[in-house]
MIDRENVO-560378 format. One record per atom (N, C-alpha, C, CB): x, y, z; residue number from 0; atom name. Coordinates in steps of 0.1 Angstrom, whole numbers, plus 2048, in hexadecimal, padded with zeros to 3 digits. Glycine has a CB too. Layout:
BEGIN
PT     x     y     z     i   at
PT     X     Y     Z   NUM   CA
...
END
This chain:
BEGIN
PT     x     y     z     i   at
PT   4AC   A43   561     0    N
PT   49F   A40   55E     0   CA
PT   49B   A32   561     0    C
PT   49C   A43   54F     0   CB
PT   490   A30   567     1    N
PT   48B   A23   56B     1   CA
PT   487   A1B   55F     1    C
PT   47F   A24   575     1   CB
PT   489   A0E   55F     2    N
PT   486   A06   554     2   CA
PT   477   A05   551     2    C
PT   48B   9F8   555     2   CB
PT   46F   A07   55B     3    N
PT   460   A07   559     3   CA
PT   45C   A14   553     3    C
PT   459   A06   567     3   CB
PT   463   A1F   555     4    N
PT   460   A2C   54F     4   CA
PT   464   A2D   540     4    C
PT   466   A37   557     4   CB
PT   46E   A25   53C     5    N
PT   474   A26   52F     5   CA
PT   46A   A23   524     5    C
PT   480   A1E   52E     5   CB
PT   463   A17   525     6    N
PT   459   A15   51A     6   CA
PT   44E   A1F   519     6    C
PT   453   A07   51C     6   CB
PT   44A   A24   525     7    N
PT   43F   A2F   525     7   CA
PT   444   A3B   51E     7    C
PT   43B   A32   533     7   CB
PT   450   A3F   520     8    N
PT   456   A4B   51A     8   CA
PT   458   A49   50B     8    C
PT   463   A50   520     8   CB
PT   45C   A3D   507     9    N
PT   45D   A3A   4F9     9   CA
PT   450   A3A   4F2     9    C
PT   464   A2D   4F7     9   CB
PT   446   A34   4F8    10    N
PT   438   A34   4F3    10   CA
PT   433   A42   4F1    10    C
PT   42F   A2C   4FB    10   CB
PT   435   A4A   4FB    11    N
PT   431   A58   4FA    11   CA
PT   438   A60   4EF    11    C
PT   434   A60   508    11   CB
PT   445   A5D   4ED    12    N
PT   44C   A63   4E2    12   CA
PT   447   A5F   4D4    12    C
PT   45C   A60   4E3    12   CB
PT   444   A52   4D3    13    N
PT   43F   A4D   4C6    13   CA
PT   431   A52   4C3    13    C
PT   440   A3E   4C6    13   CB
PT   429   A53   4CE    14    N
PT   41C   A59   4CC    14   CA
PT   41C   A67   4C7    14    C
PT   413   A57   4D8    14   CB
PT   425   A6F   4CD    15    N
PT   427   A7D   4C9    15   CA
PT   42B   A7E   4BA    15    C
PT   431   A84   4D2    15   CB
PT   435   A75   4B6    16    N
PT   439   A75   4A9    16   CA
PT   42E   A71   49F    16    C
PT   445   A6C   4A7    16   CB
PT   426   A67   4A3    17    N
PT   41B   A62   49B    17   CA
PT   411   A6D   499    17    C
PT   414   A56   4A2    17   CB
PT   40D   A74   4A4    18    N
PT   403   A7F   4A2    18   CA
PT   409   A8B   49A    18    C
PT   3FE   A83   4B0    18   CB
PT   416   A8D   49B    19    N
PT   41C   A97   493    19   CA
PT   41C   A93   484    19    C
PT   42B   A99   498    19   CB
PT   41E   A87   481    20    N
PT   41D   A82   473    20   CA
PT   40F   A83   46E    20    C
PT   422   A74   472    20   CB
PT   406   A80   477    21    N
PT   3F7   A81   473    21   CA
PT   3F4   A90   471    21    C
PT   3EF   A7B   47E    21   CB
PT   3F9   A99   479    22    N
PT   3F6   AA7   477    22   CA
PT   3FD   AAC   46A    22    C
PT   3FC   AAF   483    22   CB
PT   409   AA7   467    23    N
PT   40F   AAB   45A    23   CA
PT   408   AA6   44E    23    C
PT   41E   AA6   45A    23   CB
PT   402   A9A   44F    24    N
PT   3FA   A94   445    24   CA
PT   3ED   A9D   442    24    C
PT   3F6   A86   447    24   CB
PT   3E7   AA2   44D    25    N
PT   3DC   AAA   44C    25   CA
PT   3E0   AB8   446    25    C
PT   3D5   AAC   459    25   CB
PT   3EC   ABC   449    26    N
PT   3F1   AC9   442    26   CA
PT   3F2   AC7   433    26    C
PT   3FE   ACD   449    26   CB
PT   3F7   ABB   42F    27    N
PT   3F8   AB8   421    27   CA
PT   3EA   AB8   41B    27    C
PT   3FF   AAB   41F    27   CB
PT   3E1   AB2   422    28    N
PT   3D3   AB1   41D    28   CA
PT   3CD   ABF   41B    28    C
PT   3CA   AA9   426    28   CB
PT   3CF   AC8   424    29    N
PT   3CB   AD6   424    29   CA
PT   3D2   ADD   418    29    C
PT   3CD   ADD   431    29   CB
PT   3DF   ADB   417    30    N
PT   3E6   AE2   40C    30   CA
PT   3E1   ADD   3FE    30    C
PT   3F5   ADF   40D    30   CB
PT   3DD   AD1   3FD    31    N
PT   3D9   ACC   3F0    31   CA
PT   3CC   AD2   3EC    31    C
PT   3D7   ABD   3F1    31   CB
PT   3C3   AD7   3F5    32    N
PT   3B7   ADD   3F1    32   CA
PT   3B7   AEC   3F1    32    C
PT   3AC   AD8   3FA    32   CB
PT   3C3   AF2   3F3    33    N
PT   3C4   B00   3F1    33   CA
PT   3C6   B03   3E2    33    C
PT   3D0   B06   3FA    33   CB
PT   3C2   B0E   3DE    34    N
PT   3C4   B12   3D0    34   CA
PT   3D1   B19   3CF    34    C
PT   3B8   B1B   3CB    34   CB
PT   3DC   B11   3CD    35    N
PT   3E9   B16   3CC    35   CA
PT   3EF   B12   3BE    35    C
PT   3F2   B11   3D8    35   CB
PT   3F8   B1A   3B9    36    N
PT   3FF   B17   3AD    36   CA
PT   406   B0A   3AE    36    C
PT   408   B23   3A9    36   CB
PT   408   B03   3A3    37    N
PT   40E   AF6   3A3    37   CA
PT   41C   AF4   3A9    37    C
PT   40E   AF1   395    37   CB
PT   425   AFD   3A5    38    N
PT   433   AFC   3AA    38   CA
PT   433   AFF   3B9    38    C
PT   43C   B06   3A2    38   CB
PT   42C   B09   3BD    39    N
PT   42B   B0D   3CB    39   CA
PT   425   B02   3D4    39    C
PT   424   B1A   3CD    39   CB
PT   41B   AFB   3CF    40    N
PT   415   AF0   3D5    40   CA
PT   41E   AE4   3D6    40    C
PT   408   AEC   3CE    40   CB
PT   426   AE2   3CC    41    N
PT   430   AD7   3CC    41   CA
PT   43A   AD9   3D6    41    C
PT   436   AD6   3BE    41   CB
PT   43F   AE6   3D7    42    N
PT   44A   AE9   3E1    42   CA
PT   445   AE7   3EF    42    C
PT   44F   AF7   3DF    42   CB
PT   438   AEC   3F2    43    N
PT   433   AEA   3FF    43   CA
PT   430   ADB   403    43    C
PT   425   AF2   400    43   CB
PT   42B   AD4   3F9    44    N
PT   428   AC6   3FC    44   CA
PT   435   ABE   3FE    44    C
PT   420   ABF   3F0    44   CB
PT   440   AC1   3F6    45    N
PT   44C   ABA   3F7    45   CA
PT   453   ABE   405    45    C
PT   456   ABE   3EC    45   CB
PT   452   ACA   409    46    N
PT   457   ACE   416    46   CA
PT   451   AC6   421    46    C
PT   456   ADD   418    46   CB
PT   444   AC5   421    47    N
PT   43D   ABE   42C    47   CA
PT   440   AAF   42B    47    C
PT   42D   AC0   42B    47   CB
PT   441   AAA   41F    48    N
PT   444   A9C   41D    48   CA
PT   452   A99   422    48    C
PT   443   A98   40E    48   CB
PT   45C   AA2   420    49    N
PT   469   AA0   425    49   CA
PT   46A   AA0   434    49    C
PT   473   AAB   41F    49   CB
PT   462   AA8   43A    50    N
PT   461   AA9   449    50   CA
PT   45B   A9B   44E    50    C
PT   459   AB5   44E    50   CB
PT   451   A97   447    51    N
PT   44A   A8A   44B    51   CA
PT   454   A7F   44A    51    C
PT   43E   A88   443    51   CB
PT   45B   A7E   43E    52    N
PT   465   A73   43C    52   CA
PT   470   A74   446    52    C
PT   46A   A74   42E    52   CB
PT   475   A7F   449    53    N
PT   47F   A81   453    53   CA
PT   47B   A7C   461    53    C
PT   484   A8F   454    53   CB
PT   46F   A7F   465    54    N
PT   46A   A7B   472    54   CA
PT   468   A6C   472    54    C
PT   45D   A82   475    54   CB
PT   462   A66   467    55    N
PT   460   A58   467    55   CA
PT   46D   A50   467    55    C
PT   458   A54   45A    55   CB
PT   477   A55   460    56    N
PT   484   A4E   460    56   CA
PT   48B   A4F   46D    56    C
PT   48D   A54   454    56   CB
PT   48A   A5B   473    57    N
PT   492   A5D   47F    57   CA
PT   48C   A55   48B    57    C
PT   492   A6C   483    57   CB
PT   47F   A55   48C    58    N
PT   479   A4F   498    58   CA
PT   473   A41   496    58    C
PT   46E   A57   49D    58   CB
PT   46D   A3E   48B    59    N
PT   467   A31   489    59   CA
PT   471   A27   483    59    C
PT   45B   A32   47F    59   CB
PT   47C   A2C   47D    60    N
PT   486   A23   479    60   CA
PT   492   A23   483    60    C
PT   48B   A26   46B    60   CB
PT   490   A2A   48E    61    N
PT   49A   A2B   499    61   CA
PT   4A7   A30   496    61    C
PT   49B   A1D   49F    61   CB
PT   4A8   A3A   48C    62    N
PT   4B4   A40   489    62   CA
PT   4B8   A4C   492    62    C
PT   4B4   A44   47A    62   CB
PT   4AE   A50   49A    63    N
PT   4B1   A5C   4A3    63   CA
PT   4BA   A58   4AE    63    C
PT   4A4   A61   4A9    63   CB
PT   4BB   A4B   4B1    64    N
PT   4C3   A46   4BC    64   CA
PT   4D1   A41   4B7    64    C
PT   4BD   A3B   4C3    64   CB
PT   4D4   A42   4AA    65    N
PT   4E0   A3D   4A5    65   CA
PT   4EB   A48   4A7    65    C
PT   4DF   A3A   496    65   CB
PT   4F8   A43   4A5    66    N
PT   503   A4C   4A6    66   CA
PT   504   A55   499    66    C
PT   510   A44   4A7    66   CB
PT   50B   A60   49B    67    N
PT   50C   A6A   490    67   CA
PT   514   A64   484    67    C
PT   513   A77   495    67   CB
PT   51D   A5B   486    68    N
PT   524   A55   47B    68   CA
PT   51C   A4E   472    68    C
PT   52F   A4C   481    68   CB
PT   510   A48   476    69    N
PT   507   A41   46D    69   CA
PT   501   A4B   463    69    C
PT   4FC   A3A   475    69   CB
PT   4FE   A57   468    70    N
PT   4F8   A61   45F    70   CA
PT   503   A66   455    70    C
PT   4F3   A6D   467    70   CB
PT   50F   A67   45A    71    N
PT   51A   A6C   451    71   CA
PT   51D   A62   446    71    C
PT   526   A6F   459    71   CB
PT   519   A55   448    72    N
PT   51B   A4B   43D    72   CA
PT   50F   A49   435    72    C
PT   520   A3E   444    72   CB
PT   503   A4B   43B    73    N
PT   4F7   A48   433    73   CA
PT   4F4   A53   42A    73    C
PT   4EB   A47   43D    73   CB
PT   4F6   A60   42D    74    N
PT   4F2   A6B   425    74   CA
PT   4FB   A6B   418    74    C
PT   4F4   A78   42C    74   CB
PT   508   A6A   418    75    N
PT   50F   A69   40C    75   CA
PT   50C   A5D   403    75    C
PT   51E   A69   40E    75   CB
PT   509   A51   40A    76    N
PT   505   A45   402    76   CA
PT   4F8   A47   3FB    76    C
PT   505   A39   40C    76   CB
PT   4EF   A4E   402    77    N
PT   4E2   A50   3FC    77   CA
PT   4E3   A5A   3F0    77    C
PT   4D8   A56   406    77   CB
PT   4EB   A64   3F2    78    N
PT   4ED   A6E   3E7    78   CA
PT   4F4   A67   3DB    78    C
PT   4F5   A7A   3EB    78   CB
PT   4FD   A5E   3DE    79    N
PT   504   A56   3D3    79   CA
PT   4FA   A4E   3CB    79    C
PT   50F   A4E   3D9    79   CB
PT   4F1   A47   3D3    80    N
PT   4E7   A3E   3CC    80   CA
PT   4DE   A46   3C4    80    C
PT   4DF   A36   3D7    80   CB
PT   4D9   A52   3C9    81    N
PT   4D0   A5A   3C1    81   CA
PT   4D7   A60   3B4    81    C
PT   4CC   A66   3CA    81   CB
PT   4E4   A63   3B5    82    N
PT   4EB   A68   3A9    82   CA
PT   4ED   A5C   39F    82    C
PT   4F9   A6D   3AD    82   CB
PT   4EF   A50   3A4    83    N
PT   4F0   A45   39B    83   CA
PT   4E2   A42   394    83    C
PT   4F5   A39   3A2    83   CB
PT   4D8   A44   39C    84    N
PT   4CA   A42   396    84   CA
PT   4C8   A4C   38C    84    C
PT   4C0   A42   3A1    84   CB
PT   4CD   A58   38D    85    N
PT   4CB   A63   384    85   CA
PT   4D1   A5F   376    85    C
PT   4D1   A70   389    85   CB
PT   4DC   A57   376    86    N
PT   4E2   A53   369    86   CA
PT   4DA   A49   362    86    C
PT   4F0   A4E   36C    86   CB
PT   4D1   A42   368    87    N
PT   4C9   A38   362    87   CA
PT   4BC   A3E   35B    87    C
PT   4C4   A2D   36C    87   CB
PT   4B8   A4A   35F    88    N
PT   4AB   A4F   359    88   CA
PT   4AC   A51   34A    88    C
PT   4A8   A5C   360    88   CB
PT   4B8   A55   345    89    N
PT   4B9   A57   336    89   CA
PT   4B6   A4A   32F    89    C
PT   4C6   A5C   333    89   CB
PT   4BB   A3E   334    90    N
PT   4B9   A31   32E    90   CA
PT   4AA   A2E   32F    90    C
PT   4C1   A27   334    90   CB
PT   4A4   A31   339    91    N
PT   495   A2D   33B    91   CA
PT   48D   A35   331    91    C
PT   490   A30   349    91   CB
PT   490   A42   32E    92    N
PT   489   A49   324    92   CA
PT   48C   A44   316    92    C
PT   48C   A58   326    92   CB
PT   498   A40   314    93    N
PT   49C   A3B   307    93   CA
PT   494   A2E   304    93    C
PT   4AB   A38   306    93   CB
PT   493   A26   30E    94    N
PT   48B   A19   30C    94   CA
PT   47C   A1B   30B    94    C
PT   48E   A10   318    94   CB
PT   478   A26   310    95    N
PT   469   A29   30E    95   CA
PT   465   A2B   300    95    C
PT   466   A36   316    95   CB
PT   46E   A30   2F7    96    N
PT   46B   A32   2E9    96   CA
PT   473   A28   2E1    96    C
PT   46F   A40   2E5    96   CB
PT   477   A1D   2E6    97    N
PT   47F   A13   2DF    97   CA
PT   476   A0B   2D6    97    C
PT   486   A09   2E9    97   CB
PT   47A   A0A   2C9    98    N
PT   472   A03   2BF    98   CA
PT   47B   9F7   2BA    98    C
PT   46D   A0C   2B4    98   CB
PT   475   9EC   2B9    99    N
PT   47C   9E1   2B2    99   CA
PT   47E   9E3   2A3    99    C
PT   475   9D3   2B5    99   CB
PT   489   9DF   29E   100    N
PT   48B   9E0   290   100   CA
PT   483   9D5   288   100    C
PT   49A   9DF   28C   100   CB
PT   47B   9D9   27E   101    N
PT   474   9CF   277   101   CA
PT   47D   9C9   26C   101    C
PT   467   9D6   270   101   CB
PT   47C   9BC   26A   102    N
PT   484   9B5   260   102   CA
PT   47D   9B4   253   102    C
PT   488   9A8   265   102   CB
END
C-alpha cells in the first residue's frame, strides 16, 4: 500500500465507524420511544450499548490493531476488577444507613 493511500483509507474506516456509531445511537433513540416492557427495553438498550462500546474501544482507542495477547490479558483483568468492585457494594449500602452514636 502506498503511504499516500494509507491516511485516506484510515480516514474512510474511521468515518464508517463514526456513522455506524451515529446510526446505533439513533437506534437507541428509536428504541427509547417504543412502548416496550421495562426489562425487554433494558436488554435491547444494553445490547446496543455493548455494540457501541465495543466499536468505540476497538477503533477509536486503536485496540483493533493490537496483538491477540493483549486481549487475553485485558479481559481477565477487567473481569477481576469488576468482581472486586462487586465486593465493595455491600459496604457502600451499609454506609448509606450509617448513623452516628449519640453520647
